[in-house]
VMD Tcl script that builds the backbone (N, CA, C; Angstrom):
set m [mol new atoms 465]
animate dup $m
set s [atomselect $m all]
$s set {name element resname resid chain x y z} {
  {N N MET 1 A 39.857 20.666 1.252}
  {CA C MET 1 A 38.718 20.879 1.770}
  {C C MET 1 A 38.823 20.216 3.093}
  {N N GLY 2 A 37.787 21.211 4.274}
  {CA C GLY 2 A 37.669 21.812 5.369}
  {C C GLY 2 A 37.211 20.193 5.845}
  {N N THR 3 A 36.952 20.211 7.117}
  {CA C THR 3 A 36.183 19.475 7.980}
  {C C THR 3 A 34.692 18.913 7.648}
  {N N MET 4 A 33.941 20.489 6.960}
  {CA C MET 4 A 32.481 20.420 7.095}
  {C C MET 4 A 32.370 19.459 5.663}
  {N N PHE 5 A 33.535 19.407 4.642}
  {CA C PHE 5 A 33.313 18.725 3.863}
  {C C PHE 5 A 33.066 16.885 3.759}
  {N N TRP 6 A 33.973 16.397 4.836}
  {CA C TRP 6 A 33.452 15.344 5.434}
  {C C TRP 6 A 32.534 14.721 5.893}
  {N N ILE 7 A 32.272 15.977 6.975}
  {CA C ILE 7 A 30.977 15.548 7.744}
  {C C ILE 7 A 29.882 15.488 6.511}
  {N N TRP 8 A 29.337 16.368 5.491}
  {CA C TRP 8 A 28.847 16.333 4.951}
  {C C TRP 8 A 28.883 14.989 4.388}
  {N N LEU 9 A 29.988 14.322 3.627}
  {CA C LEU 9 A 30.296 13.395 2.767}
  {C C LEU 9 A 29.199 12.067 3.722}
  {N N VAL 10 A 29.861 12.199 4.992}
  {CA C VAL 10 A 29.170 10.828 6.034}
  {C C VAL 10 A 27.715 11.012 5.816}
  {N N VAL 11 A 27.163 12.261 6.089}
  {CA C VAL 11 A 25.809 12.512 6.562}
  {C C VAL 11 A 25.316 11.990 4.623}
  {N N VAL 12 A 26.021 12.067 3.526}
  {CA C VAL 12 A 25.376 11.707 2.336}
  {C C VAL 12 A 25.132 10.235 2.372}
  {N N VAL 13 A 26.543 9.897 2.371}
  {CA C VAL 13 A 26.661 8.152 2.657}
  {C C VAL 13 A 25.755 7.623 3.716}
  {N N VAL 14 A 25.675 8.165 4.334}
  {CA C VAL 14 A 24.726 7.323 5.864}
  {C C VAL 14 A 23.045 7.183 5.464}
  {N N ALA 15 A 22.736 8.586 5.089}
  {CA C ALA 15 A 21.404 8.719 4.217}
  {C C ALA 15 A 20.804 7.623 3.185}
  {N N LEU 16 A 22.137 7.475 2.395}
  {CA C LEU 16 A 21.835 6.612 1.205}
  {C C LEU 16 A 21.895 5.469 1.385}
  {N N VAL 17 A 23.121 4.738 2.519}
  {CA C VAL 17 A 23.160 3.537 2.930}
  {C C VAL 17 A 21.381 2.993 3.728}
  {N N LEU 18 A 20.880 4.190 4.342}
  {CA C LEU 18 A 19.434 3.627 5.079}
  {C C LEU 18 A 18.872 3.434 4.031}
  {N N GLU 19 A 18.497 4.584 2.862}
  {CA C GLU 19 A 17.574 4.574 1.956}
  {C C GLU 19 A 17.090 3.296 1.222}
  {N N LEU 20 A 18.712 2.717 0.657}
  {CA C LEU 20 A 18.702 1.672 0.096}
  {C C LEU 20 A 18.356 0.386 0.830}
  {N N ALA 21 A 18.879 0.630 2.023}
  {CA C ALA 21 A 18.316 -0.562 3.161}
  {C C ALA 21 A 16.907 -0.490 3.515}
  {N N THR 22 A 15.799 0.469 3.206}
  {CA C THR 22 A 14.690 0.505 3.668}
  {C C THR 22 A 13.996 0.417 2.361}
  {N N MET 23 A 14.103 1.284 1.459}
  {CA C MET 23 A 13.878 1.459 -0.029}
  {C C MET 23 A 12.499 2.443 0.298}
  {N N ALA 24 A 12.298 3.309 1.341}
  {CA C ALA 24 A 10.862 3.261 1.577}
  {C C ALA 24 A 10.849 5.162 1.361}
  {N N LEU 25 A 11.813 5.658 0.483}
  {CA C LEU 25 A 11.465 7.688 0.229}
  {C C LEU 25 A 11.468 7.901 1.739}
  {N N THR 26 A 12.462 7.478 2.442}
  {CA C THR 26 A 12.760 8.005 3.603}
  {C C THR 26 A 13.421 9.221 3.775}
  {N N SER 27 A 14.839 8.836 3.923}
  {CA C SER 27 A 16.042 9.311 3.874}
  {C C SER 27 A 16.858 9.749 2.209}
  {N N VAL 28 A 16.209 9.613 1.532}
  {CA C VAL 28 A 16.923 10.063 0.230}
  {C C VAL 28 A 16.972 11.612 -0.098}
  {N N TRP 29 A 15.680 12.338 0.280}
  {CA C TRP 29 A 15.683 13.772 0.395}
  {C C TRP 29 A 17.187 14.452 1.181}
  {N N PHE 30 A 17.465 13.656 2.080}
  {CA C PHE 30 A 18.741 13.938 2.819}
  {C C PHE 30 A 19.881 13.857 2.113}
  {N N VAL 31 A 20.111 12.798 0.792}
  {CA C VAL 31 A 21.439 13.081 0.014}
  {C C VAL 31 A 21.424 13.789 -0.565}
  {N N GLY 32 A 20.066 14.557 -1.345}
  {CA C GLY 32 A 20.458 15.509 -2.013}
  {C C GLY 32 A 20.530 17.073 -1.389}
  {N N GLY 33 A 19.672 16.858 -0.029}
  {CA C GLY 33 A 20.834 17.884 0.930}
  {C C GLY 33 A 22.198 18.135 1.142}
  {N N GLY 34 A 22.705 16.696 1.383}
  {CA C GLY 34 A 23.445 17.021 2.124}
  {C C GLY 34 A 24.576 16.771 0.970}
  {N N ILE 35 A 24.550 16.650 -0.704}
  {CA C ILE 35 A 25.327 17.285 -1.554}
  {C C ILE 35 A 25.159 18.681 -1.906}
  {N N VAL 36 A 24.494 19.034 -1.346}
  {CA C VAL 36 A 24.282 21.021 -2.052}
  {C C VAL 36 A 25.174 21.278 -0.536}
  {N N ALA 37 A 25.689 21.152 0.302}
  {CA C ALA 37 A 25.796 20.878 1.696}
  {C C ALA 37 A 27.239 20.722 1.503}
  {N N MET 38 A 27.648 20.023 0.953}
  {CA C MET 38 A 28.762 19.057 0.835}
  {C C MET 38 A 29.231 20.043 -0.051}
  {N N LEU 39 A 28.918 20.413 -1.567}
  {CA C LEU 39 A 29.631 21.953 -2.497}
  {C C LEU 39 A 29.714 22.897 -1.605}
  {N N LEU 40 A 28.643 22.997 -0.893}
  {CA C LEU 40 A 28.949 24.767 -0.587}
  {C C LEU 40 A 30.168 24.390 0.496}
  {N N SER 41 A 30.577 23.453 1.261}
  {CA C SER 41 A 31.804 23.513 2.143}
  {C C SER 41 A 32.742 23.393 1.580}
  {N N ILE 42 A 33.018 23.549 0.331}
  {CA C ILE 42 A 34.312 23.285 -0.633}
  {C C ILE 42 A 34.459 24.656 -0.753}
  {N N PHE 43 A 33.653 25.812 -0.427}
  {CA C PHE 43 A 34.206 27.784 -0.390}
  {C C PHE 43 A 34.633 27.731 0.510}
  {N N GLU 44 A 34.977 28.398 0.906}
  {CA C GLU 44 A 35.780 28.664 2.276}
  {C C GLU 44 A 34.623 29.870 2.759}
  {N N GLY 45 A 34.342 30.595 2.268}
  {CA C GLY 45 A 33.207 31.735 2.881}
  {C C GLY 45 A 32.367 31.724 3.033}
  {N N ILE 46 A 31.964 29.928 2.878}
  {CA C ILE 46 A 30.753 29.744 3.126}
  {C C ILE 46 A 30.736 29.220 4.650}
  {N N GLU 47 A 30.048 30.041 6.085}
  {CA C GLU 47 A 29.680 29.197 7.002}
  {C C GLU 47 A 29.142 28.184 7.448}
  {N N TRP 48 A 29.573 26.789 7.841}
  {CA C TRP 48 A 28.799 25.887 8.735}
  {C C TRP 48 A 27.310 25.829 8.670}
  {N N TYR 49 A 26.932 26.996 9.623}
  {CA C TYR 49 A 25.408 27.546 9.530}
  {C C TYR 49 A 24.731 27.613 8.182}
  {N N TRP 50 A 25.272 27.894 7.226}
  {CA C TRP 50 A 24.501 28.134 5.758}
  {C C TRP 50 A 24.785 26.839 5.237}
  {N N GLN 51 A 25.841 26.045 5.295}
  {CA C GLN 51 A 25.134 25.107 4.432}
  {C C GLN 51 A 24.483 24.049 5.457}
  {N N ALA 52 A 24.227 24.096 6.615}
  {CA C ALA 52 A 23.064 23.128 7.295}
  {C C ALA 52 A 21.815 24.141 6.929}
  {N N LEU 53 A 21.857 25.501 6.995}
  {CA C LEU 53 A 20.242 25.847 6.159}
  {C C LEU 53 A 20.154 25.651 5.003}
  {N N ALA 54 A 21.570 25.260 3.826}
  {CA C ALA 54 A 21.315 24.600 2.540}
  {C C ALA 54 A 20.512 23.462 2.948}
  {N N PHE 55 A 21.367 22.811 3.773}
  {CA C PHE 55 A 20.870 20.979 3.524}
  {C C PHE 55 A 19.689 21.066 3.902}
  {N N VAL 56 A 18.955 21.696 4.941}
  {CA C VAL 56 A 17.289 21.923 5.506}
  {C C VAL 56 A 16.786 22.377 4.444}
  {N N VAL 57 A 17.057 23.537 3.921}
  {CA C VAL 57 A 16.145 24.099 2.817}
  {C C VAL 57 A 16.059 22.961 1.720}
  {N N VAL 58 A 16.943 22.025 1.061}
  {CA C VAL 58 A 16.878 21.572 0.389}
  {C C VAL 58 A 16.668 20.349 0.099}
  {N N SER 59 A 16.314 19.721 1.197}
  {CA C SER 59 A 15.729 18.103 2.433}
  {C C SER 59 A 14.312 18.432 2.226}
  {N N VAL 60 A 13.885 19.481 2.641}
  {CA C VAL 60 A 12.667 19.869 2.717}
  {C C VAL 60 A 12.138 20.205 1.613}
  {N N ALA 61 A 12.542 20.681 0.336}
  {CA C ALA 61 A 11.640 20.844 -0.803}
  {C C ALA 61 A 11.915 19.860 -1.478}
  {N N LEU 62 A 12.936 18.910 -1.558}
  {CA C LEU 62 A 12.738 17.868 -1.894}
  {C C LEU 62 A 11.710 16.700 -1.921}
  {N N LEU 63 A 11.653 16.918 -0.458}
  {CA C LEU 63 A 10.610 16.196 0.191}
  {C C LEU 63 A 9.187 16.276 -0.150}
  {N N LEU 64 A 8.534 17.817 -0.062}
  {CA C LEU 64 A 7.574 18.532 -0.352}
  {C C LEU 64 A 7.366 18.562 -1.993}
  {N N ILE 65 A 7.763 18.679 -2.886}
  {CA C ILE 65 A 7.648 18.505 -3.775}
  {C C ILE 65 A 8.324 16.812 -4.790}
  {N N ILE 66 A 8.840 16.535 -4.530}
  {CA C ILE 66 A 9.397 14.956 -5.474}
  {C C ILE 66 A 8.759 13.922 -4.673}
  {N N ARG 67 A 8.459 13.375 -3.948}
  {CA C ARG 67 A 8.123 12.581 -2.748}
  {C C ARG 67 A 6.768 12.554 -3.081}
  {N N PRO 68 A 5.402 13.238 -3.554}
  {CA C PRO 68 A 4.469 12.487 -4.101}
  {C C PRO 68 A 4.167 12.218 -5.213}
  {N N ILE 69 A 5.026 12.824 -5.838}
  {CA C ILE 69 A 5.043 12.096 -7.264}
  {C C ILE 69 A 5.782 10.917 -7.517}
  {N N ALA 70 A 7.071 10.595 -6.639}
  {CA C ALA 70 A 7.629 9.502 -6.731}
  {C C ALA 70 A 6.593 8.252 -5.752}
  {N N GLN 71 A 5.873 8.697 -4.722}
  {CA C GLN 71 A 5.092 7.919 -4.539}
  {C C GLN 71 A 3.884 7.681 -5.702}
  {N N LYS 72 A 3.412 8.515 -5.566}
  {CA C LYS 72 A 2.744 8.026 -7.133}
  {C C LYS 72 A 3.131 7.174 -8.257}
  {N N TYR 73 A 4.476 7.000 -8.378}
  {CA C TYR 73 A 4.387 6.075 -9.519}
  {C C TYR 73 A 4.918 4.558 -9.042}
  {N N PHE 74 A 5.746 4.941 -7.385}
  {CA C PHE 74 A 6.078 3.446 -7.348}
  {C C PHE 74 A 4.932 2.705 -6.516}
  {N N ASN 75 A 3.910 3.411 -6.433}
  {CA C ASN 75 A 2.559 2.486 -5.781}
  {C C ASN 75 A 1.288 2.669 -6.727}
  {N N LYS 76 A 1.431 2.565 -7.678}
  {CA C LYS 76 A 0.448 2.785 -8.471}
  {C C LYS 76 A -0.208 1.248 -8.834}
  {N N ASN 77 A 0.659 -0.009 -8.678}
  {CA C ASN 77 A -0.229 -0.470 -8.698}
  {C C ASN 77 A -1.014 -1.259 -7.484}
  {N N SER 78 A -0.699 -0.956 -6.109}
  {CA C SER 78 A -1.338 -1.225 -4.785}
  {C C SER 78 A -2.441 -0.374 -4.628}
  {N N GLU 79 A -2.747 0.499 -5.099}
  {CA C GLU 79 A -3.878 1.307 -4.931}
  {C C GLU 79 A -5.209 0.824 -3.733}
  {N N GLY 80 A -4.583 0.661 -2.596}
  {CA C GLY 80 A -4.614 0.445 -1.340}
  {C C GLY 80 A -5.659 -0.917 -1.222}
  {N N ARG 81 A -5.680 -1.589 -1.792}
  {CA C ARG 81 A -6.278 -3.178 -1.793}
  {C C ARG 81 A -5.726 -3.976 -0.983}
  {N N THR 82 A -6.252 -5.017 -0.540}
  {CA C THR 82 A -5.526 -5.873 0.196}
  {C C THR 82 A -6.230 -7.380 -0.516}
  {N N ASN 83 A -5.450 -8.187 0.691}
  {CA C ASN 83 A -5.715 -9.572 0.204}
  {C C ASN 83 A -7.150 -9.946 -0.140}
  {N N MET 84 A -8.207 -9.089 0.830}
  {CA C MET 84 A -8.910 -9.934 0.769}
  {C C MET 84 A -10.495 -9.301 -0.464}
  {N N GLU 85 A -9.738 -8.022 -0.805}
  {CA C GLU 85 A -10.171 -7.393 -2.034}
  {C C GLU 85 A -10.951 -8.034 -3.642}
  {N N ILE 86 A -9.467 -9.214 -3.296}
  {CA C ILE 86 A -9.787 -9.629 -4.948}
  {C C ILE 86 A -11.119 -10.565 -5.105}
  {N N TYR 87 A -11.371 -10.908 -3.915}
  {CA C TYR 87 A -12.615 -11.564 -3.961}
  {C C TYR 87 A -14.067 -10.610 -4.031}
  {N N MET 88 A -13.764 -9.617 -4.331}
  {CA C MET 88 A -14.889 -8.354 -4.300}
  {C C MET 88 A -15.485 -8.636 -5.722}
  {N N GLY 89 A -17.071 -9.013 -6.448}
  {CA C GLY 89 A -17.583 -9.272 -7.080}
  {C C GLY 89 A -17.468 -10.438 -7.850}
  {N N GLN 90 A -16.614 -11.669 -7.266}
  {CA C GLN 90 A -16.737 -13.035 -7.866}
  {C C GLN 90 A -17.953 -13.316 -7.542}
  {N N LYS 91 A -18.572 -14.182 -8.667}
  {CA C LYS 91 A -19.777 -15.351 -8.287}
  {C C LYS 91 A -19.167 -16.361 -7.726}
  {N N VAL 92 A -20.030 -17.242 -6.780}
  {CA C VAL 92 A -19.530 -18.331 -6.023}
  {C C VAL 92 A -20.689 -19.109 -5.760}
  {N N ARG 93 A -20.844 -20.487 -5.634}
  {CA C ARG 93 A -21.751 -21.558 -5.571}
  {C C ARG 93 A -21.577 -21.929 -3.931}
  {N N MET 94 A -23.011 -21.510 -3.222}
  {CA C MET 94 A -22.984 -21.752 -1.748}
  {C C MET 94 A -22.912 -23.179 -1.429}
  {N N ILE 95 A -22.178 -23.820 -0.515}
  {CA C ILE 95 A -21.912 -24.970 -0.197}
  {C C ILE 95 A -23.401 -25.689 0.763}
  {N N THR 96 A -23.309 -24.616 1.697}
  {CA C THR 96 A -24.272 -24.454 3.129}
  {C C THR 96 A -24.956 -23.130 3.235}
  {N N ALA 97 A -26.511 -23.126 3.040}
  {CA C ALA 97 A -26.857 -22.177 3.424}
  {C C ALA 97 A -27.066 -21.033 4.493}
  {N N ALA 98 A -27.209 -19.850 4.383}
  {CA C ALA 98 A -26.934 -18.719 5.072}
  {C C ALA 98 A -28.331 -17.664 5.130}
  {N N ASN 99 A -28.287 -17.443 6.545}
  {CA C ASN 99 A -30.041 -16.773 6.517}
  {C C ASN 99 A -29.582 -15.881 7.675}
  {N N PHE 100 A -30.975 -14.893 8.809}
  {CA C PHE 100 A -30.532 -13.724 9.077}
  {C C PHE 100 A -29.720 -14.461 10.314}
  {N N ASP 101 A -29.934 -15.248 10.433}
  {CA C ASP 101 A -29.305 -15.953 11.706}
  {C C ASP 101 A -27.997 -17.269 11.756}
  {N N THR 102 A -27.830 -17.567 10.324}
  {CA C THR 102 A -26.304 -18.663 10.349}
  {C C THR 102 A -26.176 -18.412 9.138}
  {N N LEU 103 A -24.509 -18.627 9.710}
  {CA C LEU 103 A -23.453 -18.474 8.247}
  {C C LEU 103 A -23.495 -19.353 7.530}
  {N N GLY 104 A -23.463 -19.129 6.254}
  {CA C GLY 104 A -23.587 -20.219 5.560}
  {C C GLY 104 A -21.648 -19.871 4.650}
  {N N THR 105 A -21.324 -21.355 4.070}
  {CA C THR 105 A -19.889 -21.463 3.259}
  {C C THR 105 A -19.529 -21.762 1.884}
  {N N ALA 106 A -19.168 -21.275 0.940}
  {CA C ALA 106 A -18.683 -21.272 -0.204}
  {C C ALA 106 A -17.060 -21.273 -0.209}
  {N N LYS 107 A -16.478 -22.378 -1.694}
  {CA C LYS 107 A -15.793 -22.450 -1.450}
  {C C LYS 107 A -15.192 -21.397 -2.633}
  {N N ILE 108 A -14.102 -20.967 -2.278}
  {CA C ILE 108 A -13.326 -20.170 -3.720}
  {C C ILE 108 A -11.920 -20.611 -3.198}
  {N N TYR 109 A -11.122 -20.531 -4.661}
  {CA C TYR 109 A -9.536 -21.108 -4.683}
  {C C TYR 109 A -9.382 -22.501 -3.937}
  {N N ASP 110 A -10.136 -23.226 -3.410}
  {CA C ASP 110 A -9.748 -24.018 -2.240}
  {C C ASP 110 A -9.486 -23.848 -1.418}
  {N N VAL 111 A -10.503 -22.677 -1.208}
  {CA C VAL 111 A -10.347 -22.606 0.308}
  {C C VAL 111 A -12.007 -22.394 0.372}
  {N N ILE 112 A -12.917 -22.915 2.131}
  {CA C ILE 112 A -14.011 -22.460 2.621}
  {C C ILE 112 A -13.896 -21.376 3.083}
  {N N TRP 113 A -14.955 -20.548 2.776}
  {CA C TRP 113 A -15.124 -19.212 3.320}
  {C C TRP 113 A -16.813 -18.587 4.192}
  {N N THR 114 A -16.966 -18.325 4.762}
  {CA C THR 114 A -17.645 -17.984 5.774}
  {C C THR 114 A -18.332 -16.753 4.802}
  {N N ILE 115 A -20.069 -17.160 4.476}
  {CA C ILE 115 A -20.750 -16.172 3.742}
  {C C ILE 115 A -21.663 -15.982 4.566}
  {N N LYS 116 A -21.561 -14.799 4.533}
  {CA C LYS 116 A -23.159 -13.839 5.591}
  {C C LYS 116 A -23.914 -13.096 4.223}
  {N N SER 117 A -25.240 -12.833 4.092}
  {CA C SER 117 A -26.268 -12.421 3.493}
  {C C SER 117 A -25.884 -10.899 3.509}
  {N N ASP 118 A -26.341 -10.107 2.921}
  {CA C ASP 118 A -26.075 -8.852 3.163}
  {C C ASP 118 A -27.223 -7.811 3.969}
  {N N ASN 119 A -28.360 -8.713 3.684}
  {CA C ASN 119 A -29.382 -7.829 3.886}
  {C C ASN 119 A -30.180 -9.302 4.444}
  {N N GLY 120 A -29.662 -10.022 5.191}
  {CA C GLY 120 A -30.578 -11.420 6.061}
  {C C GLY 120 A -31.192 -11.960 4.847}
  {N N GLU 121 A -31.386 -12.163 4.067}
  {CA C GLU 121 A -32.463 -13.041 3.143}
  {C C GLU 121 A -31.028 -14.509 3.212}
  {N N GLU 122 A -32.027 -15.689 2.944}
  {CA C GLU 122 A -31.151 -16.796 2.552}
  {C C GLU 122 A -31.093 -16.653 1.103}
  {N N LEU 123 A -29.819 -17.676 1.717}
  {CA C LEU 123 A -28.864 -17.827 0.620}
  {C C LEU 123 A -28.864 -19.550 0.783}
  {N N LYS 124 A -29.317 -19.882 0.346}
  {CA C LYS 124 A -29.526 -21.154 -0.410}
  {C C LYS 124 A -28.647 -22.242 -0.780}
  {N N VAL 125 A -28.037 -23.203 -0.532}
  {CA C VAL 125 A -27.092 -24.385 -1.235}
  {C C VAL 125 A -27.220 -24.606 -2.377}
  {N N GLY 126 A -26.070 -24.291 -3.219}
  {CA C GLY 126 A -26.314 -24.775 -4.484}
  {C C GLY 126 A -26.400 -23.375 -5.143}
  {N N GLU 127 A -27.169 -22.334 -4.700}
  {CA C GLU 127 A -27.320 -20.942 -5.325}
  {C C GLU 127 A -25.869 -20.205 -5.453}
  {N N ILE 128 A -25.910 -19.073 -6.884}
  {CA C ILE 128 A -24.795 -18.229 -6.741}
  {C C ILE 128 A -25.074 -17.018 -6.792}
  {N N VAL 129 A -24.207 -16.641 -5.770}
  {CA C VAL 129 A -24.495 -15.460 -5.003}
  {C C VAL 129 A -22.896 -14.472 -5.111}
  {N N GLU 130 A -22.905 -13.346 -4.757}
  {CA C GLU 130 A -21.683 -12.302 -5.125}
  {C C GLU 130 A -21.220 -11.445 -4.455}
  {N N ILE 131 A -20.040 -11.961 -4.284}
  {CA C ILE 131 A -19.329 -11.518 -3.351}
  {C C ILE 131 A -19.342 -9.468 -3.191}
  {N N ILE 132 A -19.707 -8.950 -2.115}
  {CA C ILE 132 A -20.100 -7.386 -2.511}
  {C C ILE 132 A -18.647 -6.957 -1.166}
  {N N ALA 133 A -18.431 -7.486 -0.675}
  {CA C ALA 133 A -17.808 -6.949 0.961}
  {C C ALA 133 A -17.046 -8.332 1.466}
  {N N VAL 134 A -16.310 -7.340 2.414}
  {CA C VAL 134 A -15.416 -8.147 3.479}
  {C C VAL 134 A -15.457 -7.235 4.847}
  {N N SER 135 A -16.503 -8.561 5.773}
  {CA C SER 135 A -16.163 -7.888 7.364}
  {C C SER 135 A -15.546 -9.158 8.108}
  {N N GLY 136 A -14.109 -8.349 8.713}
  {CA C GLY 136 A -13.219 -9.380 9.451}
  {C C GLY 136 A -12.531 -10.467 8.662}
  {N N ASN 137 A -13.246 -12.135 8.898}
  {CA C ASN 137 A -13.134 -13.212 8.276}
  {C C ASN 137 A -13.922 -13.751 7.606}
  {N N LYS 138 A -15.380 -12.545 7.002}
  {CA C LYS 138 A -16.431 -13.180 6.438}
  {C C LYS 138 A -16.594 -12.363 5.389}
  {N N LEU 139 A -17.094 -13.229 4.153}
  {CA C LEU 139 A -17.530 -12.534 3.168}
  {C C LEU 139 A -18.946 -12.361 2.891}
  {N N ILE 140 A -19.457 -10.892 2.467}
  {CA C ILE 140 A -20.855 -10.667 2.966}
  {C C ILE 140 A -21.032 -10.956 1.185}
  {N N ALA 141 A -22.436 -11.047 1.023}
  {CA C ALA 141 A -22.655 -11.173 -0.512}
  {C C ALA 141 A -24.077 -11.590 -0.600}
  {N N LYS 142 A -24.604 -11.091 -2.084}
  {CA C LYS 142 A -25.722 -10.822 -2.180}
  {C C LYS 142 A -26.330 -11.849 -3.172}
  {N N LYS 143 A -27.367 -12.167 -3.324}
  {CA C LYS 143 A -28.106 -13.439 -4.096}
  {C C LYS 143 A -27.715 -12.610 -5.572}
  {N N CYS 144 A -27.773 -13.708 -7.171}
  {CA C CYS 144 A -27.192 -12.868 -8.432}
  {C C CYS 144 A -28.486 -12.812 -8.592}
  {N N GLY 145 A -28.428 -11.531 -9.481}
  {CA C GLY 145 A -29.722 -11.307 -10.523}
  {C C GLY 145 A -31.040 -12.402 -10.698}
  {N N ASP 146 A -30.905 -13.195 -11.692}
  {CA C ASP 146 A -32.251 -14.459 -11.812}
  {C C ASP 146 A -31.772 -15.803 -11.778}
  {N N ASN 147 A -30.120 -15.683 -10.850}
  {CA C ASN 147 A -29.493 -17.120 -10.436}
  {C C ASN 147 A -29.077 -17.729 -11.406}
  {N N LYS 148 A -29.314 -17.692 -12.532}
  {CA C LYS 148 A -29.256 -18.648 -13.690}
  {C C LYS 148 A -27.673 -18.516 -13.878}
  {N N GLU 149 A -26.734 -17.210 -13.362}
  {CA C GLU 149 A -25.638 -17.160 -14.414}
  {C C GLU 149 A -25.216 -18.277 -13.476}
  {N N THR 150 A -23.606 -18.710 -14.080}
  {CA C THR 150 A -22.668 -19.878 -13.447}
  {C C THR 150 A -21.715 -19.328 -12.696}
  {N N ALA 151 A -21.065 -20.153 -11.593}
  {CA C ALA 151 A -20.314 -19.704 -10.728}
  {C C ALA 151 A -18.867 -19.531 -11.477}
  {N N THR 152 A -18.225 -18.846 -10.957}
  {CA C THR 152 A -16.430 -18.758 -11.535}
  {C C THR 152 A -16.130 -19.595 -11.087}
  {N N LYS 153 A -15.290 -20.641 -11.701}
  {CA C LYS 153 A -14.775 -21.872 -11.427}
  {C C LYS 153 A -13.477 -21.633 -10.341}
  {N N LYS 154 A -13.805 -21.755 -9.734}
  {CA C LYS 154 A -12.258 -21.693 -8.513}
  {C C LYS 154 A -11.984 -23.099 -7.894}
  {N N ASP 155 A -12.573 -23.873 -7.713}
  {CA C ASP 155 A -12.039 -25.297 -6.927}
  {C C ASP 155 A -11.029 -25.959 -7.991}
}
mol reanalyze $m
mol bondsrecalc $m
mol representation Tube
mol addrep $m
């Protein structure tokens, strides 16, 4: 086995170690390309530039074809949700009133949150509201339909 075999073996090992260290689907494609180039280097008549071309072509092909599929399966539980979005749709009881000029508060999971009305309408103390959005560190809420609903137990 020639020098190129060992060079491609080093490329494969380095790419594999980087991928295992990051687990971010960034260098695994070079492992596949490096293996193909390493196999080509075993044959005497294939020059280094053909091996390098095979490395690039296989790596790019793996990246373009398999990465979207892999990301779909690896990230299927995240769906872009943030920690704040878990509050969306929850119904809570107002602790202090909120109106157009004043922010109110509500307790969710033992944490007091600042609540703002979605349309400036007054949200009264004890009233049940539904969280509909997040704006910075404030939760945006609207009055619940007939307000005879009970808040989800969060405290």
